[in-house]
C-alpha positions as CSV (number, residue, x, y, z in Angstrom):
1,X,-14.7,-26.9,-75.2
2,X,-16.5,-29.7,-73.4
3,X,-18.2,-32.7,-75.0
4,X,-21.6,-31.1,-74.4
5,X,-21.0,-27.6,-75.7
6,X,-22.7,-28.5,-78.9
7,X,-26.0,-28.4,-77.0
8,X,-25.4,-24.7,-76.4
9,X,-24.4,-24.2,-80.0
10,X,-27.7,-25.9,-81.1
11,X,-29.6,-23.5,-78.9
12,X,-27.7,-20.6,-80.4
13,X,-28.5,-21.9,-83.9
14,X,-32.2,-22.0,-83.1
15,X,-32.8,-25.7,-82.8
16,X,-36.0,-26.7,-80.9
17,X,-35.9,-28.0,-77.3
18,X,-37.0,-31.4,-78.7
19,X,-34.0,-31.5,-81.2
20,X,-31.7,-30.5,-78.4
21,X,-33.1,-33.3,-76.1
22,X,-32.6,-35.8,-78.9
23,X,-29.0,-34.7,-79.4
24,X,-28.3,-34.9,-75.7
25,X,-29.7,-38.4,-75.6
26,X,-27.6,-39.5,-78.5
27,X,-24.5,-37.5,-77.5
28,X,-24.1,-36.3,-81.1
29,X,-24.9,-33.0,-82.8
30,X,-27.3,-33.2,-85.8
31,X,-24.6,-32.0,-88.2
32,X,-22.5,-35.0,-87.2
33,X,-25.3,-37.6,-87.7
34,X,-24.2,-38.1,-91.3
35,X,-21.0,-39.6,-90.0
36,X,-22.8,-42.3,-88.0
37,X,-23.3,-45.6,-89.9
38,X,-26.9,-46.7,-89.0
39,X,-26.4,-50.2,-90.3
40,X,-23.3,-50.7,-88.1
41,X,-25.1,-49.3,-85.0
42,X,-28.2,-51.6,-85.6
43,X,-25.9,-54.6,-86.1
44,X,-24.2,-53.9,-82.7
45,X,-27.6,-53.8,-81.0
46,X,-29.2,-56.7,-82.8
47,X,-29.0,-59.3,-80.0
48,X,-29.3,-56.9,-77.1
49,X,-32.6,-57.0,-75.1
50,X,-34.6,-53.8,-75.1
51,X,-35.2,-52.2,-71.6
52,X,-37.0,-49.2,-70.5
53,X,-35.5,-47.1,-67.8
54,X,-37.8,-48.5,-65.1
55,X,-36.6,-52.1,-65.7
56,X,-32.9,-51.3,-65.2
57,X,-31.9,-52.1,-61.6
58,X,-29.1,-50.3,-59.9
59,X,-25.9,-52.3,-59.3
60,X,-25.1,-52.8,-55.7
61,X,-21.6,-53.5,-54.4
62,X,-20.9,-56.9,-52.9
63,X,-21.4,-56.6,-49.1
64,X,-19.7,-53.2,-49.0
65,X,-16.9,-53.9,-51.3
66,X,-16.7,-52.6,-54.9
67,X,-17.0,-55.2,-57.6
68,X,-13.4,-54.6,-58.7
69,X,-10.9,-52.8,-56.5
70,X,-8.7,-52.1,-59.5
71,X,-11.7,-50.2,-61.1
72,X,-12.3,-48.4,-57.8
73,X,-8.6,-47.3,-57.8
74,X,-8.9,-46.1,-61.4
75,X,-12.1,-44.2,-60.5
76,X,-10.4,-42.7,-57.5
77,X,-7.4,-41.5,-59.6
78,X,-9.9,-40.1,-62.2
79,X,-11.8,-38.2,-59.5
80,X,-8.6,-36.7,-58.0
81,X,-7.4,-35.7,-61.5
82,X,-10.7,-34.1,-62.2
83,X,-10.5,-32.2,-58.9
84,X,-7.0,-31.1,-59.7
85,X,-8.0,-29.9,-63.2
86,X,-11.0,-28.0,-61.8
87,X,-8.8,-26.3,-59.2
88,X,-6.2,-25.4,-61.9
89,X,-9.0,-24.0,-64.2
90,X,-11.0,-22.1,-61.6
91,X,-8.8,-21.6,-58.5
92,X,-11.7,-23.2,-56.6
93,X,-11.8,-26.6,-55.0
94,X,-14.4,-29.1,-56.2
95,X,-16.3,-30.1,-53.0
96,X,-15.9,-33.9,-53.2
97,X,-13.8,-34.4,-50.1
98,X,-16.0,-36.8,-48.2
99,X,-16.4,-39.2,-51.1
100,X,-12.7,-39.0,-51.9
101,X,-11.8,-39.8,-48.3
102,X,-14.1,-42.8,-48.2
103,X,-12.9,-44.2,-51.5
104,X,-9.3,-43.7,-50.3
105,X,-10.3,-45.6,-47.1
106,X,-11.7,-48.5,-49.3
107,X,-8.4,-48.7,-51.3
108,X,-5.8,-48.1,-48.6
109,X,-7.5,-49.4,-45.4
110,X,-9.9,-52.0,-46.8
111,X,-13.0,-50.1,-45.7
112,X,-16.2,-52.0,-46.4
113,X,-18.8,-49.2,-46.7
114,X,-22.4,-49.4,-45.4
115,X,-25.3,-48.5,-47.6
116,X,-25.6,-44.9,-48.5
117,X,-26.9,-42.7,-45.6
118,X,-26.6,-45.5,-43.0
119,X,-26.5,-43.9,-39.6
120,X,-23.7,-44.3,-37.0
121,X,-20.7,-45.1,-39.1
122,X,-19.4,-45.3,-42.6
123,X,-18.4,-48.9,-42.7
124,X,-16.1,-51.5,-41.2
125,X,-12.3,-52.2,-41.3
126,X,-11.3,-55.6,-40.0
127,X,-14.7,-56.1,-38.5
128,X,-14.7,-52.8,-36.5
129,X,-17.3,-50.1,-37.1
130,X,-15.4,-47.0,-38.6
131,X,-16.4,-43.4,-39.0
132,X,-14.4,-41.6,-41.8
133,X,-13.7,-37.9,-41.5
134,X,-11.9,-36.1,-44.3
135,X,-9.8,-32.9,-43.8
136,X,-9.8,-30.9,-47.0
137,X,-7.0,-28.6,-48.3
138,X,-9.1,-25.6,-47.3
139,X,-8.8,-26.5,-43.6
140,X,-5.8,-25.4,-41.6
141,X,-6.6,-27.5,-38.5
142,X,-5.7,-31.2,-38.2
143,X,-8.6,-31.8,-35.8
144,X,-12.0,-33.3,-36.6
145,X,-15.2,-33.5,-34.6
146,X,-17.4,-36.6,-34.5
147,X,-20.7,-37.1,-32.8
148,X,-20.4,-38.9,-29.5
149,X,-23.7,-40.8,-30.2
150,X,-22.2,-42.3,-33.4
151,X,-22.1,-46.1,-33.5
152,X,-18.4,-46.5,-34.3
153,X,-15.4,-48.2,-32.7
154,X,-12.7,-46.4,-34.7
155,X,-12.2,-43.0,-36.4
156,X,-10.3,-42.8,-39.7
157,X,-9.0,-39.3,-40.4
158,X,-8.1,-38.7,-44.0
159,X,-6.1,-35.6,-44.8
160,X,-5.9,-34.2,-48.3
161,X,-3.3,-31.5,-48.7
162,X,-3.0,-28.7,-51.3
163,X,-1.1,-30.9,-53.6
164,X,-3.9,-33.5,-53.5
165,X,-1.7,-35.9,-51.5
166,X,-3.6,-38.2,-49.1
167,X,-2.7,-39.4,-45.6
168,X,-4.8,-41.5,-43.3
169,X,-4.8,-42.2,-39.5
170,X,-6.9,-44.8,-37.8
171,X,-7.7,-44.1,-34.2
172,X,-9.6,-46.2,-31.6
173,X,-12.6,-44.4,-30.1
174,X,-11.1,-44.7,-26.6
175,X,-8.2,-42.4,-27.7
176,X,-10.6,-39.6,-28.8
177,X,-10.9,-36.6,-26.5
178,X,-14.1,-34.7,-25.7
179,X,-15.1,-34.9,-22.1
180,X,-18.9,-34.9,-21.6
181,X,-19.9,-32.8,-24.6
182,X,-21.9,-33.8,-27.7
183,X,-18.7,-34.3,-29.8
184,X,-15.5,-36.3,-29.6
185,X,-12.3,-34.8,-31.1
186,X,-9.7,-36.6,-33.1
187,X,-6.4,-35.2,-34.3
188,X,-4.3,-36.2,-37.3
189,X,-0.9,-35.4,-35.6
């Protein structure tokens, strides 16, 4: 049973959409509200400024680096554990390979990521522009294609195997094959 199954239970018990929304916002089912000490909760919030959703600004990483690499490592481990649990539970892979590959590159290779959806490359390693390509456990080939027009100096191939083990290989652009086509080809082996 997940932490949010009580919302379905509320629906089944005939609670209104408004009651269900309130419960989702608080994270607690109405039948558990009696266990929450209102005085304690108010005391915890006494000196905290009130903010509406529009006043909260998103946190940006410092020039491509996460604020704390140890936190990023823990997040990475949590995401991998979640992907493993999902696979064990459903027999299907959770499609988070690209993000896992880039977080692995941050931790293992020191990738400094560009802003989200920046064209040309994913970030830099030691001052060189790098494109990260992740090979998932679903793929049998160790080859990746990358657009020739991409603005990158190196290709980092991250391979995730069926046991959720990671391996990375950094390749200079000059070593990629592809002739005159639209794509260049890199290989893990």
